[in-house]
C-alpha positions, 0 to 999 in steps of 0.5 A: 359391550362393544356398542356401549364403548363406541357410544361412550367414545363418541359422546367424549369426542362430541364434547371435546370438539365443543370445547376446543376453540374455534379461530377465524383466519383472514386472508387477503391479497398482498400488493406488489408495492409492499413486497417490492418495499420489503425486498428494497429495504432489505437490499438497502440494509444489506448494502450498508451492512456490507460497507460496515463489514469491510475492513477499511471501515472497521479500522476507521470506526475504531479510529474514530472510537466507535465499535464495529459491532455497535455500528451494526446494531445501530444499522439494524435499529434504523427504519426502513427510510433512514436505511434507504437514504443511507444506502442512496448515500453510499451508492452515490459515492464513487468507489475508486474504480473509475478514477483507476481506469482514467489514470491507466487511460491517461498513462497509456496515451502518455506512453503511446505518444511519447515513444511513438516512432 
């Protein structure tokens, strides 16, 4: 009896394995340029989104009649090349910190030479 049960289970398993679909997988090497390109695109997208998340930018967009969430959705829909160009323009604009340092230096030198004894 035990032999008959084992025999039936084995036949069932053989038929079940034959009915399973066999899928072939294909692996390949990923080039460094593909990984760097994806990382750069994500960094550029984060740069533009960080600019849109600033409160001053959001208030300016609302003043112009653009919903900040709609602007974020549009950035998400941009291609990688468009985001790269936009992030390049954002990074090229001076942040204002350089002008502040220059102003502090000018005030310091005026004070130093005017009140020097």
